[in-house]
C-alpha positions in Angstrom: 28.5 -206.8 -13.9 28.8 -203.1 -14.8 27.8 -200.7 -11.9 25.1 -199.2 -13.4 23.5 -203.0 -14.4 24.2 -203.8 -10.7 22.2 -200.3 -9.7 19.1 -201.5 -11.9 19.6 -204.9 -10.6 19.3 -204.1 -7.1 16.6 -201.4 -7.5 14.6 -204.0 -9.5 13.7 -206.7 -6.4 12.3 -205.0 -3.7 13.1 -207.4 -0.6 11.1 -208.0 2.5 13.7 -206.2 4.6 13.7 -203.1 3.3 10.0 -202.5 4.8 11.9 -202.0 7.9 12.1 -198.3 7.4 10.7 -197.5 10.9 11.0 -197.4 14.8 7.3 -198.4 15.6 6.0 -197.2 19.3 2.9 -198.3 20.6 1.4 -197.5 23.9 4.4 -195.8 26.0 3.3 -195.2 29.5 6.8 -194.7 31.0 7.2 -192.1 34.0 4.3 -189.4 32.6 3.5 -190.8 28.9 0.2 -191.3 28.5 -0.5 -194.2 25.3 2.1 -192.6 23.3 2.4 -194.0 20.0 4.9 -193.1 17.6 6.5 -193.7 14.0 9.8 -192.5 14.1 11.8 -193.1 10.3 14.7 -194.8 10.0 18.7 -193.2 8.7 16.8 -189.6 9.6 17.5 -187.0 11.9 14.3 -186.9 14.5 14.2 -184.0 17.3 11.9 -184.2 20.3 10.9 -181.1 21.5 8.3 -180.2 24.4 8.5 -178.3 26.9 10.7 -179.2 30.4 8.9 -181.9 31.9 6.5 -183.1 29.0 7.9 -186.5 28.2 11.0 -185.9 25.9 13.9 -188.1 27.9 10.6 -190.8 29.1 10.2 -191.6 25.1 14.0 -191.1 23.9 15.9 -192.5 27.0 13.5 -195.0 29.2 12.0 -196.1 26.6 13.5 -196.5 23.2 17.0 -196.7 24.1 16.5 -198.5 27.4 14.3 -201.7 25.5 17.3 -201.3 22.9 20.4 -202.0 25.8 18.0 -204.6 27.7 17.4 -206.6 24.2 21.1 -206.3 23.3 22.1 -207.6 27.0 19.9 -210.6 26.5 22.0 -211.8 23.5 24.8 -212.3 26.4 24.9 -215.8 28.8 23.2 -216.2 31.9 26.8 -215.8 33.6 27.5 -212.7 32.0 24.4 -211.0 32.4 25.0 -211.5 36.4 27.4 -209.0 35.9 26.1 -206.4 34.1 23.2 -203.8 35.3 19.8 -205.9 35.2 17.2 -203.2 32.8 13.3 -204.0 33.4 11.6 -203.8 30.6 9.7 -200.0 29.7 6.1 -200.3 30.2 5.2 -200.1 26.8 2.5 -202.5 24.6 4.9 -203.0 21.5 8.6 -201.7 20.2 9.2 -202.4 16.9 12.3 -201.8 14.3 14.7 -201.0 16.6 18.6 -200.8 16.2 21.3 -200.6 18.6 21.2 -197.5 20.3 24.2 -195.4 21.6 23.3 -193.2 24.3 25.6 -189.8 24.8 24.1 -188.1 27.4 24.5 -184.9 29.9 25.8 -187.4 32.6 29.5 -186.1 34.4 32.1 -188.0 33.5 32.2 -189.4 37.2 34.2 -187.2 40.0 37.0 -189.9 40.1 40.2 -187.2 41.0 42.7 -189.5 39.4 40.5 -189.6 35.8 41.5 -187.2 33.7 40.6 -186.2 29.7 43.4 -188.3 28.8 42.5 -191.6 30.6 38.7 -191.4 30.0 39.1 -191.0 25.9 42.1 -193.9 25.4 44.8 -190.7 24.7 46.8 -191.8 27.7 47.2 -195.2 26.8 48.1 -194.5 23.3 50.9 -192.1 24.8 52.4 -194.6 27.2 52.6 -197.3 24.5 54.1 -194.7 22.8 56.9 -193.6 25.1 57.4 -197.4 26.4 58.9 -197.7 22.3 60.4 -194.4 21.6 61.0 -192.6 24.4 64.7 -192.4 25.7 66.2 -193.4 27.9 63.8 -196.5 27.8 61.9 -197.1 31.5 60.2 -199.7 31.1 56.3 -200.9 29.8 53.6 -198.6 29.3 52.6 -198.7 32.9 55.7 -197.0 33.7 54.1 -193.7 32.3 50.5 -194.7 34.2 50.2 -192.4 37.1 47.8 -195.1 38.4 50.4 -197.6 39.0 53.0 -197.3 41.8 56.2 -199.2 40.9 56.5 -202.3 43.4 59.8 -204.2 44.2 59.6 -208.2 45.0 62.1 -211.0 46.4 61.7 -214.4 47.4 60.7 -217.6 46.0 58.7 -217.5 42.6 56.7 -220.8 41.4 55.5 -221.7 38.1 53.2 -224.3 37.6 54.0 -226.2 33.9 51.5 -229.1 33.4 52.3 -232.1 35.8 55.4 -230.1 38.0 56.2 -226.6 39.5 59.1 -224.9 38.4 60.4 -222.3 41.5 63.0 -219.6 41.2 64.2 -217.3 43.5 63.8 -213.5 42.8 65.6 -210.6 44.4 64.9 -207.1 44.0 62.5 -207.8 41.0 61.5 -204.5 40.0 57.8 -203.7 38.2 57.8 -200.2 37.5 54.8 -198.0 37.4 54.5 -194.2 36.4 53.2 -193.3 40.1 54.6 -190.4 41.9 55.3 -192.3 45.4 55.4 -188.9 47.4 51.3 -187.8 45.8 50.7 -191.2 44.9 49.6 -189.8 41.6 47.1 -187.1 43.0 49.7 -184.1 41.7 48.9 -182.5 45.1 49.9 -183.4 48.8 47.7 -182.0 51.8 48.5 -180.9 55.3 46.2 -181.6 58.0 44.9 -178.5 60.4 44.8 -180.0 63.8 43.1 -177.3 65.6 40.4 -178.3 62.6 40.7 -182.0 63.9 40.5 -182.3 67.5 39.8 -180.0 70.5 42.9 -180.9 72.4 41.2 -179.2 75.7 38.3 -181.9 75.7 38.7 -186.0 76.2 37.9 -188.2 73.6 34.5 -189.2 75.5 33.6 -185.5 75.7 33.7 -185.3 72.1 37.0 -183.6 71.2 37.0 -185.2 67.8 35.7 -182.4 65.2 35.8 -185.2 62.3 31.9 -185.6 60.8 30.5 -188.9 61.9 33.3 -190.2 64.9 30.6 -189.9 67.9 32.0 -191.5 70.9 27.9 -193.0 71.5 28.6 -195.6 68.9 31.4 -198.1 67.8 33.5 -195.3 67.4 33.9 -194.7 71.2 34.3 -198.8 71.8 37.1 -199.1 69.0 39.3 -196.1 70.8 39.0 -197.9 74.3 39.4 -201.1 72.5 42.8 -199.8 71.2 43.8 -198.7 74.4 43.7 -195.3 74.4 42.8 -192.8 77.7 39.1 -191.8 76.7 39.3 -189.5 79.8 42.2 -187.5 79.1 42.2 -184.2 77.4 44.3 -184.7 73.9 46.3 -181.9 74.8 48.0 -183.9 78.0 48.5 -187.4 75.7 51.9 -188.8 75.3 53.5 -188.4 72.1 53.1 -192.1 71.5 49.2 -192.0 72.3 49.0 -188.6 70.2 50.7 -190.6 67.0 48.4 -193.6 67.8 45.2 -191.4 68.2 46.1 -189.6 64.4 48.2 -192.1 62.9 48.0 -195.5 64.5 49.0 -198.4 61.7 45.4 -200.5 60.9 45.4 -203.4 64.2 42.6 -206.2 64.7 41.1 -205.7 68.0 38.6 -207.8 70.0 35.4 -205.4 71.3 32.4 -206.6 73.4 33.5 -210.1 71.7 33.2 -208.5 67.9 36.6 -208.4 66.2 37.4 -205.1 64.4 40.1 -203.1 63.1 41.6 -199.5 64.6 43.2 -197.4 62.3 44.2 -194.0 63.3 42.2 -190.6 62.6 44.3 -188.9 59.6 45.0 -192.5 58.4 41.5 -193.0 58.1 40.6 -190.2 57.0 42.7 -189.7 53.7 41.4 -193.0 52.8 37.3 -192.2 53.6 37.4 -188.9 52.9 40.6 -187.5 50.6 40.3 -190.3 47.9 37.0 -188.7 46.7 36.8 -185.8 45.1 35.5 -182.7 46.5 32.5 -182.1 44.7 31.2 -185.7 45.5 31.1 -185.5 48.9 28.2 -184.3 51.3 28.4 -180.5 52.2 28.8 -181.2 55.9 32.0 -183.3 55.0 33.3 -180.7 52.0 33.1 -178.0 54.3 35.2 -179.6 57.0 37.6 -181.3 54.5 38.1 -177.8 53.1 38.5 -176.2 56.9 41.1 -179.3 58.3 43.0 -179.9 54.5 45.4 -177.7 52.4 46.2 -179.2 49.4 49.2 -178.3 47.6 51.3 -179.1 44.8 53.4 -182.1 45.2 57.1 -180.6 45.4 58.8 -184.3 44.0 56.5 -184.2 40.7 55.5 -180.5 40.4 51.9 -181.4 40.1 52.6 -183.9 37.1 51.5 -187.0 38.9 54.3 -189.1 37.5 57.9 -190.8 39.1 61.1 -189.1 38.2 61.5 -192.1 36.0 58.5 -191.5 33.4 59.7 -187.9 33.7 63.1 -189.0 32.4 62.1 -190.5 29.3 61.8 -188.1 26.2 60.8 -187.6 22.6 61.8 -184.8 20.9 62.8 -183.3 23.8 59.8 -183.8 25.5 58.4 -186.0 28.3 55.1 -187.5 28.7 53.4 -184.8 31.6 54.6 -181.9 28.7 52.3 -183.8 26.3 49.3 -183.7 29.0 50.0 -180.4 29.4 50.0 -179.0 25.8 46.4 -177.9 24.6 44.9 -180.5 22.5 45.5 -178.6 19.0 48.8 -178.2 19.5 49.6 -181.7 20.6 48.2 -182.8 17.7 50.0 -180.3 15.5 53.5 -181.7 17.4 52.6 -185.3 16.6 52.3 -184.4 13.0 55.4 -183.7 12.4 56.5 -187.6 13.4 57.8 -189.9 11.2 58.2 -193.3 12.3 57.5 -196.6 10.8 57.6 -199.3 13.4 54.0 -197.1 15.1 53.0 -195.8 12.7 48.9 -197.1 12.8 50.1 -196.0 16.8 50.3 -192.4 15.5 47.7 -192.8 13.1 45.2 -194.0 15.5 46.5 -191.4 18.3 46.3 -188.5 15.6 42.6 -189.6 14.4 41.8 -189.4 17.9 43.2 -185.9 19.0 41.8 -184.5 15.7 38.6 -185.2 16.6 38.9 -182.9 19.9 39.3 -180.1 17.2 36.5 -181.3 15.2 33.9 -181.4 17.9 35.4 -178.2 19.6 37.5 -179.7 22.3 40.6 -178.4 20.9 41.0 -176.0 23.7 41.3 -179.1 26.4 44.5 -180.5 27.8 45.4 -184.5 28.3 45.7 -183.5 32.0 42.2 -181.7 32.7 40.8 -183.5 35.5 37.2 -185.2 34.1 35.3 -184.0 36.9 35.8 -180.5 36.1 34.2 -180.9 32.9 30.8 -179.0 31.9 27.6 -180.9 31.0 27.9 -180.2 27.5 31.6 -180.7 27.7 31.1 -184.4 29.1 28.5 -185.3 26.4 31.1 -183.9 23.6 33.7 -186.0 24.5 31.6 -188.7 24.8 30.8 -188.2 21.4 34.6 -188.7 20.0 34.7 -192.3 20.0 31.9 -192.4 17.9 33.3 -189.9 15.3 35.0 -192.2 12.3 33.0 -195.2 13.5 32.5 -197.9 10.7 29.3 -198.7 12.6 26.4 -197.9 10.7 22.4 -198.3 10.7 22.8 -197.8 14.4 20.6 -195.1 16.6 22.7 -192.2 18.0 20.6 -190.7 21.4 21.6 -187.3 22.1 20.2 -185.3 25.4 20.6 -181.5 24.3 24.3 -181.5 22.3 23.7 -177.5 22.5 24.2 -177.3 26.1 27.2 -175.2 26.5 27.7 -174.3 23.3 27.6 -170.7 21.9 25.8 -170.0 18.6 29.1 -170.2 16.6 29.8 -173.6 18.1 26.2 -175.2 17.4 26.4 -174.8 13.7 30.0 -177.1 13.8 27.6 -179.3 16.0 25.0 -179.3 13.3 27.2 -180.7 11.0 28.4 -183.3 13.0 24.8 -184.6 13.8 24.4 -184.4 9.9 27.5 -186.2 9.2 26.5 -189.2 11.3 22.8 -189.3 9.9 24.3 -189.3 6.4 26.1 -192.5 7.1 23.1 -194.2 7.8 22.2 -193.9 11.1 19.2 -192.7 13.0 20.0 -189.8 15.2 17.4 -188.9 17.8 18.0 -185.7 19.2 16.2 -184.3 22.2 16.3 -179.9 22.2 15.2 -177.0 23.1 17.8 -174.3 20.8 15.4 -173.4 17.5 19.1 -173.8 15.6 19.0 -177.1 16.1 14.9 -178.0 15.6 16.0 -176.3 11.9 18.4 -179.5 10.4 15.5 -181.8 11.5 14.0 -183.5 9.2 11.3 -185.2 11.5 10.1 -183.4 14.4 8.1 -185.0 17.3 6.8 -182.2 19.9 5.2 -183.4 23.1 3.2 -181.4 25.4 0.9 -179.9 25.7 2.2 -178.7 29.2 4.5 -180.4 31.6 4.6 -183.3 34.5 0.6 -184.6 34.4 -0.6 -182.0 31.9 2.0 -183.8 29.5 2.9 -187.2 28.3 1.4 -186.7 25.0 2.7 -186.1 21.1 0.7 -182.6 19.9 2.7 -182.5 16.5 4.7 -185.3 14.6 6.1 -183.9 10.8 8.5 -181.4 9.6 10.0 -178.4 11.2 7.5 -175.7 8.7 4.6 -177.7 9.8 5.7 -177.4 14.0 6.2 -173.5 12.8 2.3 -173.6 11.7 0.9 -176.1 14.3 -1.2 -174.6 17.2 1.4 -176.1 19.7 3.6 -174.2 22.7 7.0 -175.2 20.7 5.2 -173.8 17.3 4.0 -170.5 18.6 7.7 -170.0 20.0 9.9 -171.4 17.7 10.1 -167.8 16.3 10.5 -166.0 19.2 13.0 -163.2 19.4 13.7 -161.3 22.4 14.2 -157.2 21.6 16.9 -155.1 22.5 15.9 -152.8 25.9 15.7 -149.1 24.9 17.0 -148.7 28.1 19.1 -150.3 30.5 19.5 -150.3 34.5 23.1 -147.8 35.8 25.1 -149.8 37.7 25.3 -149.1 41.5 29.2 -150.1 41.6 31.2 -152.7 40.8 32.9 -156.1 42.1 36.6 -155.5 40.7 38.8 -158.7 39.1 42.1 -157.8 39.1 45.3 -160.3 37.2 42.9 -163.2 36.4 44.8 -166.0 35.5 43.0 -168.9 36.4 43.1 -172.0 33.4 43.7 -169.8 30.5 42.7 -166.1 31.1 45.5 -163.6 30.9 46.0 -161.0 33.6 42.5 -160.1 33.2 41.3 -156.9 34.8 37.4 -156.2 34.5 34.7 -154.6 36.7 31.4 -156.7 37.5 28.8 -153.9 37.8 26.6 -154.5 40.5 23.0 -153.3 40.9 22.1 -155.1 37.4 21.7 -158.2 35.4 25.4 -158.8 33.6 25.8 -161.8 31.5 29.3 -163.1 30.4 29.7 -164.7 27.3 32.2 -166.1 24.5 32.7 -169.3 22.6 33.1 -172.6 24.4 36.5 -172.5 26.4 37.3 -168.5 26.0 37.6 -168.6 30.0 33.7 -167.2 31.0 34.2 -170.6 34.0 37.3 -169.8 35.2 36.9 -166.1 35.1 33.6 -166.3 37.6 34.0 -169.2 39.2 38.1 -168.6 40.0 37.4 -164.7 40.8 33.8 -164.2 42.3 33.1 -167.7 44.1 33.6 -167.4 47.5 33.7 -164.0 48.1 31.2 -162.7 50.9 28.0 -162.2 50.3 28.1 -164.7 46.3 25.6 -167.2 45.7 26.9 -169.7 43.1 24.3 -171.6 41.2 26.1 -174.0 39.3 25.8 -177.1 37.2 26.8 -179.4 39.6 24.3 -183.0 39.7 22.1 -182.8 42.6 22.8 -186.0 44.7 19.3 -187.8 45.6 18.0 -191.6 45.5 15.0 -192.3 44.7 13.7 -192.0 47.9 14.8 -188.3 47.9 12.0 -185.5 46.2 11.4 -181.8 45.8 10.1 -182.0 49.6 12.9 -183.9 50.8 15.4 -181.6 48.7 14.6 -178.1 49.6 13.5 -178.9 53.0 9.8 -178.4 52.5 9.2 -181.3 54.1 10.2 -180.1 57.5 7.7 -177.5 58.5 5.3 -179.5 56.7 6.3 -182.4 58.9 6.2 -179.9 62.1 2.4 -178.8 60.9 0.8 -182.2 61.1 2.5 -183.2 64.2 1.2 -180.0 66.0 -2.5 -180.2 64.4 -1.9 -184.5 65.9 -0.6 -183.9 68.9 2.3 -186.2 67.9 6.1 -186.8 66.6 6.8 -185.4 63.2 9.0 -188.2 62.7 6.2 -190.2 61.9 5.5 -188.1 58.9 8.9 -189.1 57.5 8.6 -192.1 55.0 12.4 -192.6 55.9 12.0 -192.8 59.3 9.3 -194.2 61.9 6.2 -193.9 59.7 7.7 -195.7 57.1 5.6 -199.0 55.6 7.3 -201.8 57.7 6.7 -203.6 54.4 8.4 -201.6 52.0 10.5 -199.7 54.5 8.6 -196.7 53.0 9.9 -197.2 49.8 6.2 -198.0 47.9 7.4 -200.9 45.8 9.0 -203.6 46.5 11.8 -204.9 44.6 12.5 -208.6 44.0 15.9 -209.4 42.9 15.7 -212.4 40.2 19.2 -213.1 39.8 20.3 -212.7 36.2 17.1 -211.3 35.3 15.2 -208.4 35.4 14.7 -207.2 39.0 10.9 -206.7 38.8 9.3 -203.6 40.9 5.9 -204.1 42.7 3.5 -202.2 44.1 3.8 -202.5 47.8 0.2 -204.6 48.6 0.3 -203.1 52.4 0.6 -199.5 51.7 -0.7 -199.4 48.3 2.6 -197.1 46.9 1.5 -194.7 49.6 5.4 -195.0 51.3 3.3 -194.5 55.3 1.9 -197.0 57.5 -1.9 -197.5 57.8 -2.0 -195.7 61.5 0.4 -192.2 59.8 -2.6 -191.6 56.9 -5.2 -191.3 59.9 -3.2 -188.0 60.9 -4.9 -185.4 58.9 -4.0 -181.8 58.3 -6.8 -179.5 56.7 -9.0 -182.3 55.3 -5.8 -184.3 53.9 -3.2 -186.5 55.3 0.3 -186.8 54.3 0.4 -188.9 51.5 -2.1 -186.6 49.9 0.2 -183.9 50.4 3.1 -185.4 48.8 0.6 -185.8 45.7 -0.2 -182.4 45.4 1.7 -180.5 42.6 3.7 -177.1 43.8 0.7 -174.9 42.6 -1.6 -176.7 44.8 0.3 -176.7 47.7 0.5 -173.1 47.6 -3.5 -173.0 47.9 -3.6 -175.1 50.3 -0.7 -173.9 52.7 -1.7 -170.0 52.2 -4.8 -169.9 54.4 -7.1 -172.0 56.4 -6.3 -174.9 59.2 -3.2 -175.6 57.1 -1.8 -172.5 57.0 1.9 -172.8 57.5 4.0 -169.6 56.0 7.4 -171.3 56.1 6.1 -174.0 53.5 4.8 -171.3 51.4 7.5 -169.4 51.3 9.6 -172.1 49.4 6.7 -173.4 47.3 6.3 -169.6 46.4 10.4 -170.5 45.4 9.5 -173.1 43.5 6.5 -171.6 41.7 9.0 -168.7 40.4 11.2 -170.8 39.3 8.9 -172.8 36.8 8.3 -175.8 38.7 4.4 -175.6 40.2 3.7 -178.6 38.0 6.1 -181.0 39.9 4.8 -183.3 42.1 6.3 -182.8 45.9 6.6 -186.4 46.4 8.3 -186.9 42.5 11.4 -188.9 42.8 14.9 -186.9 42.3 16.0 -189.2 40.1 12.5 -188.7 37.3 13.6 -185.2 37.0 15.0 -183.9 33.8 18.7 -182.0 33.7 16.6 -178.7 33.2 14.1 -179.4 36.1 16.8 -180.6 38.7 19.1 -177.4 38.1 15.8 -175.2 38.3 15.2 -177.0 41.6 18.3 -176.2 43.2 17.9 -172.2 42.0 15.0 -172.6 44.4 16.6 -173.6 47.1 19.5 -171.1 46.9 16.9 -168.4 46.4 16.1 -168.6 50.0 19.5 -168.0 51.2 21.1 -164.4 51.8 23.2 -163.1 49.2 23.8 -159.5 47.1 25.5 -161.5 44.4 23.9 -164.3 42.7 26.0 -166.5 40.2 24.1 -168.5 37.6 26.0 -170.9 35.4 23.7 -171.4 32.3 20.4 -171.3 34.0 19.0 -171.7 30.3 20.0 -175.4 30.3 17.0 -177.8 29.8 14.7 -175.3 29.3 11.8 -174.8 26.9 11.9 -171.5 24.6 8.0 -171.2 26.4 10.0 -171.6 29.7 13.2 -168.8 29.0 10.4 -166.2 29.1 9.7 -166.8 32.5 13.3 -167.1 34.1 14.2 -163.5 32.1 11.0 -162.5 34.4 12.7 -164.2 38.0 16.5 -162.4 36.7 14.1 -158.9 36.4 12.8 -159.5 39.9 16.0 -160.5 41.5 17.8 -157.2 40.5 14.8 -154.9 41.1 14.4 -156.3 44.4 18.0 -154.8 45.1 20.3 -158.3 43.8 23.1 -158.1 41.5 23.1 -161.0 39.0 25.9 -162.3 36.9 24.8 -165.0 34.5 27.1 -167.2 32.6 25.1 -167.8 28.9 25.2 -168.4 25.7 21.4 -167.8 24.6 21.1 -164.8 22.5 17.6 -164.2 24.4 19.7 -163.7 27.8 21.8 -161.7 26.3 19.5 -159.3 24.2 18.1 -158.6 27.9 21.0 -158.0 30.0 22.2 -154.4 31.2 25.5 -155.1 30.5 27.7 -157.9 28.6 30.8 -159.2 29.1 32.7 -160.8 25.7 35.5 -163.5 26.0 37.8 -164.6 23.5 38.5 -164.5 20.7 38.8 -168.1 20.5 39.0 -171.3 22.8 42.0 -172.4 25.0 45.1 -170.3 24.8 43.4 -168.3 21.8 40.8 -167.1 24.6 41.0 -165.9 28.0 41.2 -162.1 27.2 37.8 -159.4 27.6 37.1 -158.9 23.6 34.1 -156.3 24.7 32.5 -155.0 27.4 29.3 -153.0 26.9 25.6 -152.8 26.5 24.2 -155.0 24.2 22.7 -152.5 22.1 26.9 -151.4 21.7 27.8 -154.8 21.0 25.5 -155.2 18.1 26.1 -152.4 16.6 29.8 -152.5 16.5 29.5 -156.5 15.6 33.2 -156.8 16.5 33.1 -160.3 17.8 31.7 -163.6 17.2 29.0 -163.3 20.1 28.0 -159.7 18.4 27.3 -161.1 15.1 25.5 -163.9 16.1 23.5 -161.7 18.3 22.9 -159.0 15.5 21.4 -161.9 13.5 19.3 -162.6 16.0 17.9 -159.6 16.9 17.0 -158.7 12.9 19.6 -155.6 13.4 
């Protein structure tokens, strides 16, 4: 049968399966969604828009993607499910037509200091196999090149069970070769302790000589030190050498204290394991401050920061060892690999080549494989996760993206659009949560949620084409073609923050002056060196307050009131008005409902089944004891106050019996950053990425600093909210502050007083200042990629 005949025959017969071309959602009520029902076309690109907090993530991630993943997990045996995270069914009446969902979100790639771009994408695993086959001299299997595997030497009797008998053999000095540098244990840096920050030698242990966070002598630590035989009432400065050695470097030993078996270990050994094995950014603020004060990190002299053993570094292919390849820019490494022809490892080379080319295709060719995964921005992490899906043979899959334009220059957004279209054209359904007009414009179908945020949102206000959205009477429709015009006059600088010889990462001895007293925007393509310039040369100076994109760390018990410190003055006001202790007004302390421990819900574990979450019957989800709810301030109890939105609380604490200036000041900052709709007691885990960053910004606004550095504050902001952000930045500058913004959004560039553009490209093709001046001069010159895109944006 010819191809034409086949085609005619296949189109003539309409099968029932051909009718399943929609994903149907009926009655979704997750978070703030109000019985949302939508029909999404399969094998199309659907963009979800709406103001920040309108319910986009609740619909896409917490409903559609979550149910797809839960159903897939249920196909595994009960035994396997026991090892997987248990997922509850989303609160929705009906979900039909779901396909396998692959989530590509903005979550950072973990803060494990042992994780690099190479280990996170399997590129290192492929290189290790390559060196174990082709490296000269040959030093061992792939593990011999792994910086996370130590070399082990074993001697003794080896037993092997074979059927009904056991074979024994004696091995002497059997070497299991690993690639870890023994000096730094594969970390690339060694640390040294400043003992004056560890203990006060003029005090004894019982007087609190130890300055390490958490080492209180009132609790078990005091009993452990005494049980280990250390003198508790003798100043540390008068310890014998043996006593000091035991205190600081004592090997783990079993001791018995008050009938309890415990382990004693030296303070420095304990710090090494409990604090220094973690990434600095993942630590609690007070622990991080201690580590920065007490520990100095220097490049390991044995491996020169490569993390690898001498043996691993000695093996080479075409004159380069594995550390040389990992330190190369990925585009250069791909080029180096292209010149290799080795039939014995041809499939491996082909796979590695495709992986490295995918980095370049997605706009991350400027990275190197040795880059720690924890240092990638949210946008870089999301694109790194995309790599494993490019070139995948899977079709009829639902890909779910969370603002893939984050961290991308307008020039790079065009490339991202092409990649999303490529995934769709292979026969996949692509769902994208997005705010940028450039990305909304390529949608086949648009779902706009709103009309407002929080309790004011959660409804579908428009469904249809992009052209229909433009004509619709919605907030997104009104602002889709918004353009900020260039300012006629810009502010004059009142001095400068000098940067000289900046060479962090890819910067090429950059000399530049950041003007003070104005709104200064640092821009450039992704990977051009913006963050390296600002974080490497400005952060840490006196009077500089940095608001970065780091995730807010908080459990489901944390909320805006606890995170911003707002709950403290509120608790004190309640305590003063009722003549009781402030601790009663905390659901994490004495006032907590005893049945649910202040969580408001009770979680019932059902083994391999999904955990059931039910509202606590005793407190009815209000989290406090009944007695505590009897205490009132201004006619409301503490649970009523936590149910207020920021805007409502502003009025409540402004005057009358409930007047609390300290609380009012914090609430004003929350309203300033556009979070007026947030409920004070809403769990942090339910906030979107944009809401979390603005919450962080609100807390930093209370700090005393002359220079504010903001890292992409438009992240997660709707077009309508960008105007409000620009107003906030203007108020900061007008109040006498200097504001430096790392930003790609053309609206912020157009509104700036001064622009510093880095480039011209990414990685080693960037790292230079290609323009500094006013936005009008940049548009007039059109000498850089930024200039061209900004000129197109303002219609010049």
